[in-house]
Structures are given as C-alpha cells and as structure tokens.
C-alpha positions in Angstrom: -2.9 8.8 11.7 -0.3 8.4 14.5 2.8 6.6 13.3 4.5 4.3 15.8 7.7 2.4 15.5 8.0 -1.3 16.5 9.0 -0.6 20.1 6.0 1.8 20.6 3.7 -0.7 18.9 4.8 -3.4 21.4 4.4 -1.1 24.4 1.0 -0.1 23.1 0.0 -3.7 22.6 0.9 -4.7 26.1 -0.9 -1.6 27.5 -4.0 -2.3 25.6 -3.9 -6.0 26.6 -3.7 -5.1 30.3 -6.4 -2.5 29.9 -8.7 -5.0 28.2 -8.0 -7.6 30.9 -8.7 -5.0 33.6 -11.9 -3.8 31.9 -13.2 -7.3 31.5 -12.3 -8.2 35.1 -14.0 -5.0 36.3 -17.2 -6.1 34.8 -17.2 -9.9 35.3 -15.3 -10.2 38.6 -17.6 -8.3 40.9 -20.7 -10.1 39.4 -19.2 -13.6 39.7 -17.6 -13.0 43.2 -20.8 -11.4 44.5 -22.8 -14.4 43.5 -20.3 -16.8 45.1 -20.1 -14.8 48.3 -23.9 -14.4 48.4 -24.2 -18.2 48.3 -21.5 -18.4 51.0 -23.6 -16.0 53.2 -26.6 -18.2 53.0 -24.5 -21.2 53.9 -23.3 -19.5 57.0 -26.8 -18.6 58.0 -28.0 -22.2 57.4 -25.1 -23.6 59.5 -25.9 -21.3 62.4 -29.5 -22.1 62.1 -28.9 -25.8 62.1 -26.9 -25.7 65.3 -29.9 -24.4 67.2 -32.4 -27.0 66.0 -32.7 -30.3 67.8 -34.6 -32.7 65.4 -35.7 -35.0 68.4 -37.1 -32.1 70.4 -40.7 -30.9 70.0 -39.9 -27.6 71.7 -39.3 -24.3 70.1 -35.5 -23.8 69.7 -34.2 -21.4 72.3 -32.0 -18.6 70.7 -28.8 -17.7 72.6 -28.6 -14.4 74.4 -27.6 -11.7 71.9 -25.0 -9.0 72.6 -25.8 -7.1 69.4 -29.0 -5.5 68.3 -30.4 -5.4 64.7 -28.5 -2.3 63.6 -25.2 -3.2 65.3 -25.0 -6.4 63.3 -24.3 -4.3 60.2 -20.8 -3.7 61.3 -20.1 -7.4 62.1 -19.0 -9.5 59.2 -20.4 -13.0 60.2 -23.0 -12.2 62.9 -26.2 -14.1 62.5 -29.4 -13.1 64.3 -32.5 -15.3 64.9 -36.3 -14.8 65.2 -38.9 -17.5 65.9 -42.6 -16.9 64.9 -45.5 -19.1 66.0 -49.0 -17.6 65.7 -48.8 -14.7 68.1 -45.6 -15.9 69.8 -42.4 -14.0 69.0 -38.9 -14.9 70.3 -35.4 -13.8 69.5 -33.7 -10.6 68.4 -35.4 -7.3 68.1 -36.3 -6.7 64.5 -37.9 -3.4 63.2 -41.6 -3.6 62.5 -41.1 -3.0 58.7 -38.6 -5.8 58.4 -40.6 -8.2 60.6 -43.7 -7.5 58.6 -42.0 -8.5 55.3 -40.5 -11.6 56.9 -43.9 -12.6 58.3 -45.6 -12.1 54.9 -43.0 -14.3 53.1 -43.2 -16.9 55.8 -46.9 -17.3 55.6 -46.7 -17.7 51.8 -43.9 -20.2 52.0 -44.7 -23.8 51.0 -41.2 -25.2 50.9 -39.6 -26.4 54.2 -36.8 -23.9 53.8 -36.3 -20.8 51.6 -33.8 -18.1 51.1 -34.8 -14.4 51.0 -33.2 -10.9 50.9 -34.6 -7.5 51.5 -33.4 -3.9 51.4 -33.3 -1.8 54.6 -31.8 1.7 54.7 -29.6 1.1 51.7 -28.2 -2.2 52.8 -29.1 -5.8 51.9 -30.3 -8.3 54.5 -30.1 -12.0 53.8 -32.3 -14.4 55.8 -33.4 -18.0 55.7 -36.9 -19.1 56.8 -37.3 -22.7 57.9 -40.6 -24.2 58.8 -40.5 -26.4 62.0 -43.2 -28.4 63.6 -43.7 -27.8 67.3 -46.4 -29.9 69.0 -48.5 -30.3 65.8 -48.4 -26.7 64.7 -46.0 -24.8 62.4 -43.5 -22.3 63.5 -41.1 -20.2 61.4 -37.4 -20.1 62.4 -35.9 -17.1 60.7 -32.1 -16.5 60.7 -30.6 -13.4 59.1 -27.3 -11.8 58.3 -26.3 -8.4 56.8 -24.4 -8.1 53.5 -21.4 -6.7 55.4 -19.4 -9.9 55.1 -20.0 -10.2 51.3 -19.2 -6.5 50.5 -16.0 -6.5 52.5 -14.8 -9.7 51.0 -15.5 -8.3 47.5 -13.6 -5.1 48.3 -10.6 -7.1 49.7 -10.5 -9.4 46.6 -10.9 -6.5 44.3 -8.1 -4.6 45.9 -5.8 -7.6 45.7 -6.7 -8.1 42.1 -5.8 -4.5 41.3 -2.5 -5.0 43.0 -2.0 -8.2 41.0 -2.7 -6.3 37.7 -0.3 -3.6 38.8 2.5 -6.0 39.5 1.7 -7.9 36.4 2.0 -4.8 34.3 5.3 -3.9 36.0 6.7 -7.4 35.4 5.4 -7.3 31.8 7.9 -4.6 31.1 10.7 -7.2 31.0 9.2 -9.4 28.3 8.1 -6.3 26.4 11.7 -5.0 26.4 13.0 -8.5 25.4 10.4 -8.9 22.6 11.1 -5.4 21.2 14.8 -6.2 21.0 14.1 -9.7 19.7 11.9 -8.5 16.9 14.0 -5.5 16.0 17.2 -7.5 15.5 16.3 -9.3 12.3 14.4 -6.3 11.0 17.3 -4.0 11.5 19.6 -6.5 9.8 17.1 -6.8 6.9 16.9 -3.0 6.7 20.7 -2.8 6.3 20.5 -5.3 3.5 17.9 -3.3 1.7 20.1 -0.2 2.0 22.9 -2.2 0.4 20.6 -3.3 -2.4 19.5 0.3 -2.9 23.2 1.1 -3.4 23.4 -1.8 -5.9 25.6 -3.7 -3.5 24.0 -7.2 -3.5 27.0 -9.5 -3.4 26.8 -10.3 0.3 24.3 -13.2 1.0 21.7 -13.0 3.7 20.5 -15.9 5.9 18.8 -15.8 9.2 18.7 -19.0 11.3 16.2 -19.3 14.1 12.5 -18.6 13.9 10.6 -20.1 11.0 9.0 -16.8 10.1 12.2 -14.8 10.0 14.0 -17.7 8.3 11.3 -17.7 5.6 11.6 -14.0 5.2 15.4 -14.2 4.9 14.9 -16.9 2.3 12.6 -14.7 0.3 15.1 -11.9 0.6 17.9 -14.1 -0.6 15.9 -15.3 -3.5 15.3 -11.6 -4.5 19.0 -10.9 -4.1 19.9 -13.7 -6.5 17.3 -12.7 -9.0 18.7 -9.1 -8.9 22.2 -10.5 -9.5 21.0 -12.6 -12.4 19.1 -9.7 -13.8 22.1 -7.4 -13.5 24.3 -9.9 -15.1 21.8 -10.4 -17.9 21.5 -6.6 -18.4 25.3 -6.3 -18.6 25.5 -9.2 -21.0 22.7 -7.8 -23.1 24.4 -4.4 -23.3 27.7 -5.9 -24.2 26.3 -8.1 -26.9 24.1 -5.2 -28.2 27.0 -2.9 -28.4 29.0 -5.6 -30.2 26.2 -6.4 -32.6 25.7 -2.7 -33.5 29.4 -1.8 -33.7 30.1 -3.7 -36.9 27.4 -2.2 -39.1 28.1 1.2 -37.7 31.8 0.9 -38.5 31.0 -0.4 -42.0 28.6 2.5 -42.7 31.0 5.0 -41.2 34.0 3.7 -43.3 32.1 3.6 -46.5 30.7 7.1 -45.9 34.2 8.4 -45.2 35.4 6.8 -48.4 32.7 8.5 -50.5 33.6 11.8 -48.9 37.3 11.2 -49.6 36.7 10.1 -53.1 38.0 6.6 -52.5 36.1 3.7 -54.2 36.4 0.4 -52.4 33.6 -0.9 -54.7 33.3 -0.4 -58.4 31.1 2.7 -58.1 29.2 5.0 -55.7 26.0 3.0 -56.3 27.6 -0.2 -55.1 29.0 1.6 -52.1 25.5 3.0 -51.3 24.1 -0.5 -51.6 26.5 -1.7 -48.9 25.6 1.2 -46.7 21.9 0.5 -47.1 22.4 -3.2 -46.5 24.3 -2.5 -43.3 21.7 0.0 -42.2 18.9 -2.6 -42.8 20.9 -5.1 -40.8 21.3 -2.6 -37.9 17.6 -1.7 -38.1 16.6 -5.4 -37.8 19.0 -5.9 -34.9 17.6 -2.9 -33.0 14.0 -4.1 -33.7 14.9 -7.5 -32.3 16.6 -6.1 -29.3 13.7 -3.7 -28.5 11.2 -6.5 -29.0 13.1 -8.9 -26.7 13.3 -6.3 -23.9 9.5 -5.6 -24.5 8.7 -9.2 -23.9 10.3 -9.0 -20.4 7.7 -6.4 -19.4 4.8 -8.5 -20.6 2.7 -10.7 -18.4 0.1 -13.3 -19.1 -2.7 -10.9 -18.2 -1.6 -8.5 -21.0 -1.7 -11.1 -23.8 -4.7 -11.0 -26.1 -6.0 -14.6 -25.7 -8.1 -16.1 -28.5 -8.9 -19.5 -30.0 -6.5 -20.1 -32.9 -6.8 -22.6 -35.8 -3.3 -23.9 -36.5 -3.9 -24.3 -40.2 -5.1 -20.7 -40.7 -2.2 -19.3 -38.6 0.4 -21.4 -40.4 -0.8 -20.4 -43.9 -0.6 -16.7 -42.9 3.0 -17.1 -41.6 4.2 -19.3 -44.5 2.8 -16.7 -47.0 5.5 -14.2 -45.8 8.4 -16.6 -46.5 7.2 -18.9 -49.4 9.2 -17.1 -52.1 12.4 -16.3 -50.1 13.9 -19.7 -51.3 12.6 -21.3 -54.4 14.4 -24.6 -53.5 12.5 -25.0 -50.2 9.0 -26.4 -50.0 6.5 -25.9 -47.0 4.1 -28.4 -45.5 1.5 -28.3 -42.8 0.5 -31.2 -40.5 -2.4 -31.0 -37.9 -4.1 -27.9 -39.5 -7.3 -28.9 -37.6 -5.8 -28.4 -34.1 -7.3 -25.6 -32.0 -5.4 -23.9 -29.2 -5.5 -20.7 -27.0 -2.9 -18.0 -27.5 -2.0 -14.5 -28.5 -2.1 -14.4 -32.3 0.6 -11.7 -32.7 3.0 -13.4 -30.3 2.5 -16.9 -31.7 3.0 -15.6 -35.2 6.2 -13.8 -34.3 7.5 -17.1 -32.7 6.7 -19.0 -35.9 8.3 -16.3 -38.0 11.6 -16.6 -36.0 11.5 -20.4 -36.2 10.9 -20.3 -40.0 13.6 -17.7 -40.5 16.0 -19.9 -38.6 14.9 -23.0 -40.6 15.4 -21.2 -43.9 19.1 -20.7 -43.1 19.6 -24.4 -42.6 16.9 -26.3 -44.6 18.0 -28.3 -47.7 14.6 -28.7 -49.4 11.7 -29.0 -46.9 10.2 -27.1 -43.9 7.1 -28.6 -42.1 4.9 -26.8 -39.6 3.0 -29.2 -37.3 0.6 -29.2 -34.4 -0.6 -32.1 -32.2 -2.3 -32.7 -28.9 -0.3 -34.7 -26.4 -2.0 -35.3 -23.0 -2.7 -31.9 -21.5 -0.4 -30.1 -23.9 -0.6 -28.7 -27.4 2.7 -29.2 -29.3 3.5 -26.7 -32.0 6.6 -27.6 -34.2 8.7 -26.4 -37.1 10.9 -29.1 -38.7 13.5 -28.7 -41.4 15.8 -31.2 -43.1 19.0 -29.4 -42.3 22.0 -30.7 -40.5 21.7 -32.0 -36.9 23.1 -30.1 -34.0 25.6 -31.2 -31.4 24.6 -31.7 -27.8 26.3 -28.5 -26.7 24.4 -26.5 -29.3 21.1 -28.0 -28.3 21.6 -26.9 -24.7 22.5 -23.3 -25.5 20.3 -22.7 -28.5 17.7 -20.5 -26.7 20.2 -18.3 -24.8 20.3 -14.7 -26.0 23.1 -13.8 -28.4 24.1 -17.4 -28.9 24.4 -17.8 -32.7 24.9 -20.9 -34.8 27.2 -21.1 -37.7 24.7 -19.3 -39.9 23.0 -17.3 -37.2 22.4 -13.5 -37.6 21.8 -11.8 -34.3 21.3 -14.6 -31.7 17.9 -13.2 -30.5 15.4 -15.1 -32.7 15.3 -18.3 -30.7 15.5 -16.4 -27.4 12.4 -14.5 -28.4 10.7 -17.8 -29.2 11.6 -19.0 -25.7 10.2 -15.9 -24.0 6.9 -16.1 -26.0 6.5 -19.7 -25.0 7.1 -18.8 -21.3 4.6 -16.0 -21.5 2.0 -18.6 -22.6 2.9 -20.8 -19.7 4.9 -23.2 -21.9 8.5 -24.0 -22.9 10.5 -24.5 -26.1 12.2 -27.7 -27.1 14.6 -28.7 -29.8 15.5 -32.3 -30.8 17.5 -34.0 -33.6 15.4 -36.3 -35.8 16.6 -38.9 -38.2 16.5 -36.6 -41.2 16.7 -33.1 -39.7 15.9 -31.0 -36.7 12.7 -30.2 -34.9 11.9 -27.0 -32.9 8.8 -27.3 -30.7 6.7 -25.0 -28.5 4.9 -26.9 -25.7 1.7 -25.1 -24.5 -0.4 -26.5 -21.6 -4.1 -26.6 -22.8 -5.6 -26.4 -19.3 -3.6 -23.3 -18.4 -4.5 -21.6 -21.6 -8.2 -22.0 -20.9 -7.7 -20.8 -17.3 -5.8 -17.7 -18.5 -8.5 -17.0 -21.0 -11.1 -17.0 -18.3 -8.9 -14.8 -16.0 -8.5 -12.3 -18.8 -12.3 -12.1 -19.4 -12.8 -11.2 -15.8 
C-alpha cells in the first residue's frame, strides 16, 4: 500500500476530484449539449420554412434560388434547403434519389400537420421537417432540411472551451491546494511536537489551539490527556514516596533486631521476644505490600473484567462478618436489610466490606452494623460503628491514598474501597451520625444491570 503524507493526499484529492469532474462531463456534456443543439437545428429549419409560407396564399411556396447543392450544404453551418412535393410535381433543391425516396415515404405516412425527421447519408446526419400544406384543395409536402454540421461544430467548440476551462481550473486550484496543505499541517505539526515532548516526559507546557472547532476540540482532548498524565505522574510519585516510607520502618526494625541478635545484644528479655518483634514487623510489611499491590491492581481493572453476579446482602454480610467476629469480644455485629439484592463482583465487594470492617474495629466502642437499602435508582451499602465522629477535614480526605487517621495502619484500606466503588460505577460516602459514623457505598442499580448484560455479550 502506497503511503502518502498530508500534502500528497491533498494533491491527490484535488487531482482525483478534477478527473472525476472531467470524466462525468465527458459523458454527460456531449449527450446533453447534442440534444439541445439538435432541438436548435430543428428550430432553425422551422423558422426558415415559415418565412417561405404565406398563409393567405393558395399557391405552392416558391423556393428561393439556391447557390449550394445538396452535398455543398454539408460544409455550411446554418444552410437550409427546401423541397416541395405534390403528386408528381417536384420543386426545389436537387436531392439524391435515395434521400428523396425516404423523405417521400415518411411524408405519405405522416398524419400530423408537421413532423421532424432525421436520416443518415454517407456517414452524416440530415435533419428535416415535413409540413403538410393545402394547395387548391389538395395536399402538398413542404420539406426543409439541414445537415448536422452546425450541431457538431458547436459541440466541438463548446467541448474545447470546457477542456480549457478545466485546465485553467486545475491550474488555479493549485493555490487553494497549497493554502490548504499549509493550513492543515500547521496544527498537526504543532500537535506532533507536543507528542514528542510527552514522549520525553515533558508535559508541563499547556497546549491550546484557537480557531477551527475541530482543531480546537482536538487540542482540548490533548490538553485533557496532558493533565491526566500530570496527575498520574504525581500520583505515582506520591505512591512511591509513601510506599517507601511505609516499608522503611518495618525494614529498619527487622534489620536492627537482626543485627542485635548477631551482636549478642538483647533489647528484649530474650531471643524469643526479639524474634516475635521481627515476625510481627515482617507480617506488617507483608500486609502493606499486599495492600499496595492490590491497590495498583485495581487501577488496571475495568468494569468489563468484573465477574458480575446477583448478590444477597445478608449472605455476603454473614460471610464477611465470620472473619472478624472474634477479633474483639467487646464488639457486636448486626445486619439490616439482609433481603436486598444487587449486582456486583462478589470478591471485590467482599474486600471492600473487609476494609470497612477492619477500619470500624479500630474505632468502634461496642457495635458495628452492616446495612443495605434501596434509594431511588441506587443501592446503598453501609458499615456503621459507634466510634467517635470525624472532623470536616478528615471527612474530605478520608478516601485519599496514604491518608491515615489517628488509629490508621497503612492509609490504603479506604482508598481501596473507593476504587472498588468506582469500578462498580458508584462512589463512597462517609457521614457523621448522632451516635457514630457511617461509611457507605452507593451503587446505581440500572447501571449494574446494564453492565451485567454487556458482560454476557
């Protein structure tokens, strides 16, 4: 396949356009102009014929003396000859016997007062008009004829002028083609430079094109992409910074205790206690790594990859609660709305509830309640605990990665909840209640059904 740049494409488009116009005209123009000039030829014949007929006279019209014979008229453009037939009487120009025979046959069969004919003679077309006139009670045929010379020469002249017109149009089209090529390439070149900058991770300079709506829309889309890349880059840097900070403390603790054991120094009572500290820190580091890997995994998921199924809230809640029921003996669990049904990915929703319950266990005084209810077109899933209320600043930043409360561990649990809610087409919400704090996941019912159908396809 031939590859063309933008300028070559524009030149090719102009050339093809002119060729198509020329091809169409080459077919349509001769046909239409020939028909028009044929009608004009008959009009000339009729006008010349009318001049020789006196409607008040009962005599045969006398034809003017002719300076051209039948064949000579082929070279004349508008020369009209005349022949009058009445029984055995013949008057007018000399006409070859073959032509006269055909004219006579047509005349005798003619019923209309006037009729147009054409015939072929030695490769050329002869147009003639036969008019029936009444002379002293008997019919006579007044035949006027004209060769196709006028028509063919007019077609040739008009066709030549049209070719010249197409030629000059093509030459003049060079200017707009040059302008259009430059006009279209300007924003594309600028956009190409911007892409090169982004390829080099230089996306600080904004891009905005003012002018045509199409290029302005394209520049807006590019600018949106640039901002998303900046946000993603900043989020990655923040993630790496927080991840390194979260991992540095347990690594330093493990390293210091291991060095102490090697040097024979006992910060704790015995080696067993020191090993317990190392194992505890190793477990904490493992959990942090798992959370960070799972959070980055969620960024690669899309709604089409979720395993949609119809979930009973009561069954799902019992499964999740069973994993935490004995972590704190002083905290009781409750379930409201266990009959509610909703669409979702069982694994993802379970992980979201696990993170909400883990968070609630750190703050609850005596009670944690899991709830579900339908509200308009949404299904609201909630986890309430009777812990202390949060300030307005904490409420706004609670779902941001690595933002920890006063009893938080890694700062990723609620961020994971938010990402899972977004993957389901919903959003998280946290509000202070009169006697505690309520975390909710808002899931649109209609969108869940739509996504389920899309996944089945």
